[in-house]
C-alpha positions, 0 to 999 in steps of 0.5 A: 483101920483108920487112914490116919492109923494105916498111914503111921504103920507104914510110915513106921514099918517103912523107916525100920526096914530103912534102918535094916538097909543101913543095918546091911550095909555096915554089915556088909562093909565088915564082912572081913571082919567078922568070925565064921560063926558071926557070919553064920549067925548074920546069915540064918538072920538074913535068911529069916528076913528074906522069908517075910519079905518074901511075903510081902511079894505075894 
């Protein structure tokens, strides 16, 4: 991958991570309004995201 393509890809990934951060903040602010089913669904999604994020750390 060329340095320019790599930089563009990293920039895209960072933007997507920022979008996820905003979504988590929005979810956290409305957590009291969610049903138990919705909370379970979001917890599963959060677990998947945490798993992939842990691979970035390693």
